[in-house]
MIDOSE-1310 file (N, C-alpha, C; in nm, 2 decimals, decimal comma, always signed):
residues 247
mnst	+0,09/-0,12/+0,00/+0,00/+0,00/+0,00/+0,09/+0,12/+0,00; +0,06/+0,22/-0,09/+0,14/+0,34/-0,09/+0,09/+0,44/+0,01; +0,18/+0,51/+0,07/+0,14/+0,62/+0,16/+0,24/+0,73/+0,13; +0,24/+0,84/+0,21/+0,32/+0,95/+0,18/+0,40/+0,99/+0,30
amkl	+0,53/+1,03/+0,28/+0,61/+1,07/+0,39/+0,64/+1,22/+0,37; +0,63/+1,30/+0,47/+0,64/+1,44/+0,46/+0,79/+1,48/+0,49; +0,84/+1,57/+0,40/+0,97/+1,63/+0,42/+0,96/+1,78/+0,42; +1,01/+1,84/+0,53/+1,01/+1,99/+0,54/+1,13/+2,05/+0,47
tsse	+1,11/+2,15/+0,39/+1,22/+2,22/+0,33/+1,20/+2,37/+0,35; +1,31/+2,44/+0,35/+1,31/+2,58/+0,37/+1,24/+2,65/+0,25; +1,15/+2,74/+0,28/+1,08/+2,82/+0,18/+1,15/+2,95/+0,15; +1,14/+3,00/+0,03/+1,20/+3,13/+0,00/+1,12/+3,24/+0,07
ntnn	+1,19/+3,34/+0,12/+1,13/+3,44/+0,20/+1,20/+3,57/+0,16; +1,18/+3,62/+0,04/+1,25/+3,74/-0,01/+1,20/+3,87/+0,06; +1,08/+3,86/+0,11/+1,02/+3,99/+0,17/+1,04/+4,00/+0,32; +1,13/+3,90/+0,38/+1,15/+3,90/+0,52/+1,03/+3,88/+0,60
ivsf	+0,93/+3,81/+0,55/+0,81/+3,78/+0,62/+0,82/+3,64/+0,68; +0,78/+3,62/+0,80/+0,78/+3,49/+0,87/+0,68/+3,40/+0,80; +0,73/+3,29/+0,76/+0,64/+3,19/+0,69/+0,67/+3,05/+0,73; +0,58/+2,96/+0,72/+0,60/+2,82/+0,75/+0,67/+2,75/+0,64
pkiv	+0,75/+2,65/+0,66/+0,82/+2,58/+0,55/+0,72/+2,51/+0,47; +0,76/+2,49/+0,34/+0,67/+2,42/+0,25/+0,68/+2,27/+0,28; +0,57/+2,20/+0,25/+0,56/+2,06/+0,27/+0,58/+1,99/+0,14; +0,68/+1,91/+0,13/+0,71/+1,83/+0,00/+0,67/+1,69/+0,03
reph	+0,58/+1,64/-0,04/+0,53/+1,50/-0,02/+0,61/+1,40/-0,12; +0,67/+1,30/-0,06/+0,74/+1,21/-0,13/+0,68/+1,07/-0,12; +0,68/+0,99/-0,22/+0,62/+0,86/-0,22/+0,69/+0,77/-0,12; +0,62/+0,69/-0,05/+0,69/+0,60/+0,04/+0,61/+0,47/+0,04
tvsn	+0,67/+0,36/+0,03/+0,61/+0,23/+0,02/+0,63/+0,15/+0,14; +0,52/+0,10/+0,20/+0,53/+0,01/+0,32/+0,49/-0,13/+0,27; +0,58/-0,23/+0,29/+0,55/-0,36/+0,23/+0,56/-0,46/+0,34; +0,49/-0,57/+0,34/+0,50/-0,68/+0,43/+0,58/-0,79/+0,37
lksn	+0,65/-0,76/+0,26/+0,73/-0,86/+0,19/+0,88/-0,83/+0,22; +0,96/-0,94/+0,22/+1,11/-0,93/+0,23/+1,16/-0,89/+0,09; +1,29/-0,86/+0,09/+1,35/-0,82/-0,04/+1,35/-0,92/-0,15; +1,34/-1,05/-0,10/+1,33/-1,16/-0,20/+1,19/-1,20/-0,24
gvkk	+1,09/-1,11/-0,19/+0,95/-1,14/-0,23/+0,87/-1,23/-0,14; +0,94/-1,28/-0,04/+0,87/-1,37/+0,06/+0,80/-1,29/+0,16; +0,68/-1,33/+0,20/+0,60/-1,26/+0,30/+0,67/-1,26/+0,44; +0,68/-1,15/+0,50/+0,74/-1,14/+0,64/+0,66/-1,22/+0,74
atpa	+0,72/-1,29/+0,83/+0,65/-1,36/+0,93/+0,59/-1,27/+1,03; +0,48/-1,31/+1,09/+0,42/-1,23/+1,20/+0,51/-1,23/+1,32; +0,55/-1,12/+1,38/+0,64/-1,11/+1,49/+0,59/-1,20/+1,61; +0,68/-1,27/+1,67/+0,64/-1,35/+1,79/+0,61/-1,26/+1,91
dpir	+0,52/-1,31/+1,99/+0,49/-1,24/+2,12/+0,56/-1,31/+2,23; +0,58/-1,24/+2,34/+0,62/-1,30/+2,46/+0,50/-1,36/+2,53; +0,52/-1,46/+2,62/+0,40/-1,51/+2,70/+0,39/-1,42/+2,82; +0,29/-1,33/+2,82/+0,28/-1,22/+2,92/+0,24/-1,26/+3,06
nied	+0,17/-1,38/+3,07/+0,12/-1,42/+3,20/+0,22/-1,53/+3,25; +0,28/-1,51/+3,37/+0,38/-1,61/+3,42/+0,31/-1,74/+3,44; +0,18/-1,74/+3,48/+0,11/-1,87/+3,50/+0,10/-1,95/+3,37; +0,09/-1,88/+3,25/+0,09/-1,94/+3,12/+0,22/-2,00/+3,09
vqrv	+0,33/-1,94/+3,13/+0,47/-2,00/+3,11/+0,47/-2,13/+3,18; +0,42/-2,14/+3,30/+0,43/-2,26/+3,38/+0,33/-2,36/+3,32; +0,22/-2,31/+3,27/+0,12/-2,41/+3,20/+0,19/-2,47/+3,08; +0,27/-2,40/+3,01/+0,34/-2,46/+2,89/+0,43/-2,57/+2,94
qqyf	+0,51/-2,54/+3,05/+0,60/-2,64/+3,10/+0,52/-2,76/+3,14; +0,41/-2,74/+3,22/+0,33/-2,86/+3,26/+0,27/-2,93/+3,15; +0,24/-2,86/+3,04/+0,18/-2,93/+2,92/+0,28/-3,03/+2,87; +0,41/-2,99/+2,86/+0,51/-3,09/+2,81/+0,53/-3,20/+2,91
ldrh	+0,53/-3,17/+3,04/+0,55/-3,28/+3,13/+0,44/-3,38/+3,13; +0,32/-3,33/+3,12/+0,20/-3,42/+3,13/+0,20/-3,52/+3,01; +0,26/-3,47/+2,90/+0,27/-3,56/+2,78/+0,41/-3,63/+2,76; +0,48/-3,62/+2,87/+0,62/-3,68/+2,87/+0,70/-3,64/+2,75
eirn	+0,69/-3,51/+2,72/+0,77/-3,45/+2,61/+0,89/-3,38/+2,68; +0,98/-3,47/+2,73/+1,09/-3,41/+2,81/+1,19/-3,33/+2,73; +1,21/-3,36/+2,60/+1,30/-3,28/+2,52/+1,23/-3,14/+2,51; +1,10/-3,13/+2,47/+1,04/-3,00/+2,45/+1,03/-2,92/+2,58
ytlf	+1,01/-2,99/+2,69/+1,01/-2,93/+2,82/+1,15/-2,86/+2,85; +1,25/-2,94/+2,83/+1,39/-2,89/+2,85/+1,42/-2,77/+2,76; +1,38/-2,79/+2,63/+1,41/-2,68/+2,53/+1,34/-2,55/+2,57; +1,21/-2,56/+2,61/+1,14/-2,44/+2,64/+1,19/-2,38/+2,77
slgv	+1,23/-2,46/+2,87/+1,28/-2,41/+3,00/+1,41/-2,33/+2,98; +1,50/-2,39/+2,90/+1,63/-2,33/+2,87/+1,61/-2,21/+2,78; +1,52/-2,22/+2,68/+1,49/-2,12/+2,59/+1,44/-1,99/+2,66; +1,36/-2,01/+2,76/+1,32/-1,89/+2,84/+1,43/-1,84/+2,93
sftl	+1,51/-1,92/+2,98/+1,61/-1,88/+3,08/+1,74/-1,83/+3,01; +1,78/-1,88/+2,90/+1,91/-1,84/+2,84/+1,91/-1,72/+2,75; +1,79/-1,68/+2,70/+1,77/-1,56/+2,62/+1,86/-1,57/+2,49; +1,88/-1,69/+2,44/+1,96/-1,70/+2,32/+1,87/-1,70/+2,20
rigd	+1,92/-1,66/+2,08/+1,85/-1,67/+1,96/+1,83/-1,82/+1,93; +1,72/-1,86/+1,87/+1,68/-2,00/+1,85/+1,79/-2,08/+1,78; +1,86/-2,02/+1,68/+1,97/-2,09/+1,61/+2,08/-2,12/+1,71; +2,11/-2,03/+1,80/+2,22/-2,05/+1,89/+2,18/-2,16/+2,00
llsi	+2,05/-2,15/+2,04/+2,00/-2,25/+2,13/+2,01/-2,39/+2,08; +1,97/-2,41/+1,95/+1,97/-2,54/+1,89/+2,11/-2,59/+1,85; +2,21/-2,50/+1,86/+2,35/-2,54/+1,82/+2,42/-2,59/+1,94; +2,36/-2,59/+2,06/+2,43/-2,64/+2,19/+2,45/-2,79/+2,18
rfgd	+2,57/-2,83/+2,22/+2,60/-2,97/+2,22/+2,60/-3,02/+2,36; +2,60/-3,15/+2,38/+2,60/-3,21/+2,52/+2,73/-3,16/+2,59; +2,84/-3,16/+2,52/+2,96/-3,12/+2,58/+2,97/-2,97/+2,62; +2,87/-2,89/+2,57/+2,87/-2,75/+2,61/+2,81/-2,73/+2,75
vftt	+2,72/-2,83/+2,79/+2,65/-2,81/+2,92/+2,69/-2,92/+3,02; +2,75/-3,03/+2,97/+2,79/-3,14/+3,06/+2,94/-3,17/+3,05; +3,00/-3,20/+3,17/+3,14/-3,24/+3,17/+3,14/-3,39/+3,12; +3,26/-3,44/+3,10/+3,28/-3,58/+3,05/+3,22/-3,68/+3,14
ngkv	+3,22/-3,65/+3,27/+3,16/-3,74/+3,37/+3,01/-3,72/+3,40; +2,95/-3,63/+3,31/+2,80/-3,61/+3,32/+2,75/-3,51/+3,42; +2,84/-3,43/+3,47/+2,80/-3,32/+3,56/+2,76/-3,20/+3,48; +2,66/-3,13/+3,53/+2,61/-3,01/+3,46/+2,71/-2,89/+3,49
kkev	+2,75/-2,82/+3,39/+2,84/-2,71/+3,40/+2,76/-2,59/+3,46; +2,84/-2,49/+3,51/+2,78/-2,37/+3,57/+2,75/-2,27/+3,46; +2,80/-2,29/+3,34/+2,78/-2,19/+3,23/+2,81/-2,26/+3,10; +2,75/-2,20/+2,99/+2,77/-2,25/+2,86/+2,83/-2,14/+2,78
tlre	+2,93/-2,17/+2,70/+3,00/-2,06/+2,62/+2,99/-2,10/+2,48; +2,94/-2,01/+2,40/+2,93/-2,03/+2,25/+2,95/-1,90/+2,18; +2,97/-1,92/+2,05/+2,99/-1,81/+1,96/+2,86/-1,79/+1,88; +2,80/-1,67/+1,89/+2,67/-1,64/+1,83/+2,68/-1,65/+1,68
qkta	+2,58/-1,71/+1,62/+2,58/-1,73/+1,47/+2,57/-1,59/+1,40; +2,48/-1,51/+1,46/+2,45/-1,38/+1,39/+2,56/-1,28/+1,40; +2,62/-1,27/+1,52/+2,71/-1,16/+1,55/+2,86/-1,21/+1,55; +2,87/-1,34/+1,56/+3,01/-1,40/+1,57/+3,08/-1,37/+1,70
krnk	+3,00/-1,31/+1,80/+3,05/-1,27/+1,93/+3,05/-1,39/+2,02; +3,15/-1,39/+2,11/+3,15/-1,50/+2,21/+3,05/-1,47/+2,32; +2,97/-1,56/+2,36/+2,87/-1,54/+2,46/+2,88/-1,64/+2,57; +2,88/-1,59/+2,69/+2,88/-1,68/+2,81/+2,75/-1,67/+2,88
vsin	+2,68/-1,79/+2,90/+2,55/-1,79/+2,96/+2,56/-1,87/+3,09; +2,52/-1,81/+3,20/+2,52/-1,88/+3,33/+2,40/-1,98/+3,33; +2,41/-2,10/+3,39/+2,31/-2,19/+3,40/+2,25/-2,19/+3,54; +2,13/-2,14/+3,56/+2,08/-2,12/+3,69/+2,05/-2,26/+3,76
skcr	+2,02/-2,26/+3,89/+2,01/-2,38/+3,96/+1,89/-2,47/+3,91; +1,78/-2,40/+3,87/+1,67/-2,48/+3,82/+1,70/-2,55/+3,69; +1,77/-2,47/+3,60/+1,80/-2,53/+3,47/+1,90/-2,65/+3,49; +1,99/-2,64/+3,59/+2,08/-2,75/+3,62/+2,01/-2,87/+3,66
qild	+1,90/-2,86/+3,74/+1,82/-2,97/+3,78/+1,75/-3,03/+3,65; +1,70/-2,94/+3,57/+1,63/-2,99/+3,45/+1,73/-3,06/+3,36; +1,85/-3,01/+3,34/+1,94/-3,07/+3,25/+1,99/-3,21/+3,31; +2,00/-3,22/+3,44/+2,04/-3,34/+3,51/+1,94/-3,45/+3,47
syld	+1,81/-3,42/+3,48/+1,70/-3,51/+3,45/+1,70/-3,54/+3,30; +1,73/-3,44/+3,22/+1,73/-3,46/+3,08/+1,84/-3,56/+3,03; +1,95/-3,56/+3,10/+2,06/-3,65/+3,06/+2,01/-3,80/+3,09; +1,94/-3,82/+3,20/+1,89/-3,95/+3,23/+1,79/-3,99/+3,13
wtyk	+1,70/-3,90/+3,09/+1,60/-3,93/+2,99/+1,67/-3,96/+2,85; +1,78/-3,89/+2,82/+1,85/-3,92/+2,70/+1,91/-4,06/+2,70; +1,96/-4,10/+2,81/+2,02/-4,24/+2,82/+1,91/-4,34/+2,80; +1,79/-4,32/+2,86/+1,68/-4,42/+2,85/+1,63/-4,42/+2,70
tlgr	+1,63/-4,30/+2,64/+1,58/-4,29/+2,50/+1,67/-4,35/+2,40; +1,80/-4,32/+2,42/+1,90/-4,37/+2,32/+1,96/-4,51/+2,35; +1,95/-4,55/+2,48/+2,01/-4,68/+2,52/+2,16/-4,66/+2,54; +2,21/-4,54/+2,55/+2,35/-4,51/+2,57/+2,36/-4,37/+2,61
wpdq	+2,48/-4,34/+2,66/+2,51/-4,20/+2,70/+2,55/-4,12/+2,57; +2,50/-4,00/+2,56/+2,53/-3,92/+2,44/+2,68/-3,88/+2,43; +2,73/-3,87/+2,31/+2,87/-3,82/+2,29/+2,87/-3,67/+2,32; +2,99/-3,62/+2,35/+3,00/-3,47/+2,39/+2,97/-3,38/+2,27
depl	+2,99/-3,43/+2,14/+2,97/-3,34/+2,03/+2,84/-3,36/+1,96; +2,75/-3,44/+2,03/+2,61/-3,46/+1,97/+2,52/-3,35/+2,02; +2,42/-3,31/+1,93/+2,33/-3,20/+1,96/+2,25/-3,22/+2,09; +2,23/-3,12/+2,17/+2,16/-3,14/+2,30/+2,01/-3,17/+2,26
ffsr	+1,95/-3,09/+2,17/+1,81/-3,10/+2,14/+1,80/-3,18/+2,00; +1,80/-3,31/+2,01/+1,81/-3,39/+1,89/+1,67/-3,44/+1,84; +1,66/-3,47/+1,71/+1,54/-3,52/+1,66/+1,53/-3,67/+1,70; +1,41/-3,70/+1,74/+1,39/-3,84/+1,78/+1,41/-3,94/+1,67
tskq	+1,37/-3,90/+1,55/+1,39/-3,98/+1,43/+1,53/-4,01/+1,39; +1,62/-3,91/+1,42/+1,76/-3,92/+1,38/+1,83/-4,03/+1,45; +1,78/-4,07/+1,57/+1,85/-4,18/+1,65/+1,85/-4,31/+1,57; +1,76/-4,33/+1,48/+1,75/-4,45/+1,40/+1,87/-4,46/+1,30
dgel	+1,92/-4,35/+1,26/+2,03/-4,34/+1,17/+2,17/-4,36/+1,24; +2,17/-4,36/+1,37/+2,29/-4,37/+1,45/+2,37/-4,24/+1,46; +2,32/-4,13/+1,39/+2,39/-4,00/+1,40/+2,28/-3,90/+1,44; +2,29/-3,85/+1,56/+2,19/-3,75/+1,61/+2,20/-3,62/+1,54
kais	+2,09/-3,57/+1,50/+2,08/-3,44/+1,44/+1,99/-3,35/+1,52; +2,03/-3,22/+1,52/+1,95/-3,12/+1,60/+1,81/-3,10/+1,53; +1,71/-3,08/+1,61/+1,58/-3,05/+1,56/+1,59/-2,91/+1,49; +1,49/-2,89/+1,40/+1,50/-2,77/+1,32/+1,42/-2,66/+1,38
ismv	+1,44/-2,54/+1,34/+1,37/-2,42/+1,39/+1,22/-2,44/+1,36; +1,19/-2,48/+1,24/+1,05/-2,50/+1,19/+0,98/-2,60/+1,28; +1,05/-2,70/+1,33/+0,99/-2,80/+1,42/+0,95/-2,73/+1,55; +1,04/-2,65/+1,60/+1,01/-2,57/+1,73/+0,89/-2,48/+1,71
dkvl	+0,88/-2,42/+1,60/+0,77/-2,33/+1,57/+0,64/-2,42/+1,56; +0,65/-2,53/+1,50/+0,53/-2,62/+1,50/+0,49/-2,67/+1,63; +0,58/-2,70/+1,72/+0,55/-2,74/+1,86/+0,48/-2,63/+1,93; +0,53/-2,51/+1,92/+0,47/-2,40/+1,99/+0,34/-2,36/+1,94
rrvk	+0,32/-2,37/+1,81/+0,18/-2,35/+1,75/+0,08/-2,45/+1,81; +0,12/-2,57/+1,83/+0,04/-2,67/+1,89/+0,00/-2,63/+2,04; +0,11/-2,59/+2,11/+0,08/-2,54/+2,25/-0,02/-2,43/+2,25; +0,00/-2,33/+2,17/-0,09/-2,22/+2,16/-0,24/-2,27/+2,14
rdln	-0,25/-2,36/+2,05/-0,39/-2,41/+2,02/-0,44/-2,49/+2,13; -0,37/-2,58/+2,19/-0,42/-2,67/+2,29/-0,44/-2,60/+2,42; -0,36/-2,49/+2,45/-0,38/-2,42/+2,58/-0,46/-2,29/+2,56; -0,50/-2,27/+2,43/-0,59/-2,15/+2,40/-0,52/-2,02/+2,45
leeh	-0,39/-2,01/+2,41/-0,32/-1,89/+2,45/-0,35/-1,78/+2,35; -0,35/-1,65/+2,40/-0,38/-1,54/+2,31/-0,26/-1,50/+2,22; -0,14/-1,52/+2,27/-0,02/-1,47/+2,20/+0,01/-1,55/+2,08; +0,07/-1,48/+1,99/+0,13/-1,55/+1,87/+0,26/-1,61/+1,91
lssh	+0,27/-1,74/+1,91/+0,39/-1,81/+1,95/+0,48/-1,86/+1,84; +0,61/-1,84/+1,85/+0,70/-1,90/+1,76/+0,83/-1,93/+1,84; +0,93/-1,97/+1,78/+1,06/-2,00/+1,85/+1,12/-1,88/+1,91; +1,09/-1,76/+1,87/+1,14/-1,64/+1,93/+1,07/-1,60/+2,05
smrk	+0,95/-1,66/+2,08/+0,87/-1,62/+2,20/+0,94/-1,66/+2,33; +1,03/-1,76/+2,33/+1,09/-1,80/+2,45/+1,19/-1,69/+2,50; +1,27/-1,64/+2,40/+1,36/-1,53/+2,43/+1,29/-1,41/+2,48; +1,19/-1,37/+2,41/+1,11/-1,25/+2,44/+1,04/-1,26/+2,57
tmiy	+1,00/-1,38/+2,61/+0,93/-1,40/+2,74/+1,02/-1,37/+2,86; +1,14/-1,41/+2,85/+1,23/-1,38/+2,96/+1,26/-1,23/+2,97; +1,28/-1,17/+2,86/+1,31/-1,02/+2,86/+1,19/-0,95/+2,91; +1,07/-0,98/+2,87/+0,95/-0,91/+2,91/+0,93/-0,92/+3,06
htik	+0,94/-1,04/+3,12/+0,92/-1,05/+3,26/+1,03/-1,00/+3,34; +1,15/-1,00/+3,29/+1,26/-0,94/+3,37/+1,24/-0,79/+3,38; +1,20/-0,72/+3,27/+1,17/-0,58/+3,28/+1,06/-0,55/+3,37; +0,95/-0,62/+3,36/+0,83/-0,60/+3,44/+0,86/-0,63/+3,59
nnny	+0,93/-0,74/+3,62/+0,95/-0,78/+3,76/+1,05/-0,68/+3,83; +1,13/-0,61/+3,75/+1,23/-0,52/+3,81/+1,18/-0,37/+3,80; +1,05/-0,36/+3,76/+0,99/-0,22/+3,76/+1,06/-0,13/+3,67; +1,11/-0,17/+3,55/+1,18/-0,09/+3,46/+1,31/-0,03/+3,51
dqat	+1,37/-0,10/+3,60/+1,49/-0,05/+3,67/+1,60/-0,03/+3,56; +1,67/+0,09/+3,56/+1,76/+0,13/+3,46/+1,88/+0,03/+3,46; +1,93/-0,01/+3,57/+2,04/-0,10/+3,57/+2,01/-0,24/+3,51; +1,88/-0,28/+3,53/+1,84/-0,41/+3,47/+1,83/-0,39/+3,32
lyll	+1,77/-0,27/+3,27/+1,76/-0,25/+3,13/+1,90/-0,24/+3,06; +1,99/-0,18/+3,13/+2,13/-0,18/+3,08/+2,19/-0,32/+3,06; +2,17/-0,40/+3,16/+2,22/-0,54/+3,15/+2,15/-0,62/+3,04; +2,02/-0,60/+3,02/+1,95/-0,66/+2,91/+2,00/-0,62/+2,78
qrml	+2,02/-0,49/+2,76/+2,07/-0,43/+2,64/+2,21/-0,50/+2,61; +2,29/-0,52/+2,71/+2,42/-0,58/+2,69/+2,40/-0,73/+2,64; +2,31/-0,80/+2,71/+2,28/-0,94/+2,67/+2,23/-0,95/+2,53; +2,15/-0,86/+2,49/+2,09/-0,87/+2,36/+2,16/-0,79/+2,25
nhsd	+2,27/-0,72/+2,29/+2,34/-0,64/+2,19/+2,26/-0,53/+2,13; +2,16/-0,47/+2,21/+2,08/-0,36/+2,16/+2,15/-0,23/+2,19; +2,14/-0,14/+2,10/+2,21/-0,01/+2,12/+2,12/+0,09/+2,20; +2,00/+0,06/+2,21/+1,90/+0,16/+2,27/+1,80/+0,08/+2,35
qrit	+1,75/+0,13/+2,46/+1,65/+0,06/+2,54/+1,52/+0,06/+2,46; +1,49/+0,15/+2,37/+1,37/+0,15/+2,29/+1,36/+0,03/+2,21; +1,48/-0,01/+2,16/+1,49/-0,14/+2,08/+1,44/-0,25/+2,16; +1,49/-0,26/+2,29/+1,46/-0,37/+2,38/+1,31/-0,37/+2,41
fryc	+1,25/-0,25/+2,43/+1,11/-0,24/+2,46/+1,03/-0,29/+2,34; +1,07/-0,24/+2,22/+1,00/-0,28/+2,10/+1,01/-0,43/+2,07; +1,13/-0,49/+2,10/+1,15/-0,63/+2,07/+1,07/-0,72/+2,15; +1,05/-0,69/+2,28/+0,97/-0,78/+2,37/+0,83/-0,74/+2,38
gied	+0,78/-0,64/+2,30/+0,64/-0,61/+2,30/+0,59/-0,51/+2,40; +0,68/-0,47/+2,49/+0,64/-0,37/+2,60/+0,60/-0,24/+2,54; +0,66/-0,20/+2,43/+0,63/-0,07/+2,37/+0,48/-0,07/+2,32; +0,44/-0,17/+2,25/+0,31/-0,18/+2,20/+0,21/-0,19/+2,31
eaia	+0,24/-0,26/+2,42/+0,15/-0,28/+2,53/+0,13/-0,15/+2,60; +0,24/-0,07/+2,61/+0,23/+0,06/+2,68/+0,15/+0,16/+2,60; +0,16/+0,16/+2,47/+0,08/+0,24/+2,38/-0,07/+0,21/+2,39; -0,09/+0,08/+2,39/-0,23/+0,03/+2,40/-0,29/+0,08/+2,54
qlre	-0,21/+0,08/+2,64/-0,26/+0,12/+2,77/-0,29/+0,27/+2,77; -0,21/+0,35/+2,70/-0,23/+0,49/+2,69/-0,36/+0,52/+2,62; -0,39/+0,44/+2,52/-0,52/+0,46/+2,45/-0,64/+0,42/+2,54; -0,62/+0,32/+2,62/-0,72/+0,28/+2,71/-0,75/+0,38/+2,82
dmag	-0,64/+0,45/+2,86/-0,65/+0,55/+2,96/-0,73/+0,67/+2,91; -0,72/+0,69/+2,78/-0,79/+0,80/+2,72/-0,94/+0,79/+2,73; -0,99/+0,66/+2,75/-1,13/+0,64/+2,77/-1,19/+0,72/+2,88; -1,11/+0,75/+2,98/-1,16/+0,83/+3,09/-1,20/+0,97/+3,05
lli	-1,15/+1,02/+2,94/-1,19/+1,15/+2,89/-1,32/+1,16/+2,82; -1,38/+1,04/+2,79/-1,50/+1,04/+2,72/-1,62/+1,03/+2,81; -1,74/+1,07/+2,75/-1,87/+1,05/+2,83/-1,96/+0,96/+2,75
């Protein structure tokens, strides 16, 4: 759809009379297509209700989907891009004798920067149980260089392969449908969920915002607000507040 963007230019004022600048209208195109012609995906939402985050976890546990439970739990906690999350190997989080490490270090695919992520106590418990589940599923202990989140079908080939991003999206769409969640969920929702709740729980504390910006490599806190959906939520609340002006 075509719209117009306004550009202000200086107007000639030969008579020394104060005048407003002329408005020059330039064509501007807003498209929902990428440069290659493919339609842009709908942006993922964070899960805004913490009880719904726990409902998603319980959903996986009730169905004995231990891999999906672990993936979601770490996805919310680690704040990694989905590609980096799926690139994690068993050796990144476990020592050779099966102990969970205190942190995972990886090089981000998008930025090529080295990233060190602490593994909190709850995630260490989850990973400990996940290793036992992996042994029961494979009938052996996994190798250090095998993908942490592997496809169940790949074990038949003898070489474990990481699940795809599209599979994660598919799983979360199923969760949204089965739990009747309002948000649009995709693989990016896990990362956005942690950011959203961290900002809210810390009451927009500036020190917290700074640390989040560092974690996400954002140059401005407005980018962080926009990324996790807080900006849209705040604007919607402003509009709702305006209802008090009406009779």
